[in-house]
N, C-alpha and C positions, 0 to 999 in steps of 0.2 A: 571551172578551174579545179586543179587537182594538186595537193600538196603530198608528195611522196614520203617525205621524211627530213628531218634536220640533220642527219648525220648519224655518227656512230655513238650518240649520247644515249645511255640507258639510265633514266633516273631511278629506277627500282634497284638496279645493281649497286648504286652507291650506298643505299641503306642496308644491303645485306652484308656489305664488307665490314669487317671489324679490323680496326687498326691494332696490330700486335707489335709491341716492341720486343726486342730480343731478350730483354732483361725481365726477370720476374722478381718482384719485390716480396720476399718471403719474411716479413716482420711479424713476430708474435709479440703482442702486447696484451697485457691483462686490462680488462675494462674496470673502471672504478667511478664511483660517484661521491660527491660530497653534499651534505645537507646542511643548510644554514640553520643558525640558532632559531631564527623566526619560524622556520618550517618545523623544527623540533618542538617548539612551543605550541604551534598550531596543532600538531599531531597529538600532543599530550592534552589539549583542550577537547579535541575531537574524541579521544579515548575516554576522557572524564564525562563527556556529554552522553556517549553511548552507555556508560555504566549507570548513569543517573536515568536515563530512558529505560534500561532493563530492570531497574529496581521497582519492587512492588509499590503501589500507591498506598496500601494499607500496612501500617506496622502493627502486627499482632501482639507483640509485647506490650506496646502502649495501651492497646485496647483491653488486654487482661489487667493491667495496672488500674485502669479507670473503672473497669467492672468490679475489681476488688475494693476500690474506694467507695463506689456507690452502695455496695453491700453493707459497708460499715455504717451504723446508724449514727454514729458520732461525727462522721465526715460532713453529712449534709447539714448545715447550720446557716443562720442568717448571712453570715460573711461570704460564704461559698454561693449561696443563691444570688446575692447582690453583685458579686464579681461575675458571675455567668450572665446575668441579666445586662450588666453594663457592656460586656463583650459582645452580646447580641445587638444591642442598640448601636454600638460603635461600627459593628459590620454593616448595619443598614443605614448608618449615617444619621441616626436619630439623636 
């Protein structure tokens, strides 16, 4: 049995044709966006988090201040020693 064809139907030709209307719509519009308040707050929080991440972990000004206090013989007394000891014990949960 032999099938010669189904007629003048060309399925590929239908995909290659583009329908063109005689009119061209030449509208020029400017693009715009609007950002919600929640998105603005989220962006601010993200910027703050990035700022904190980029900040140094060590504050050199505080280190210099503590070094100066430790060099002063009048600074180290029983009250300071007890305070430091209490802080260490609290940190370890003792």
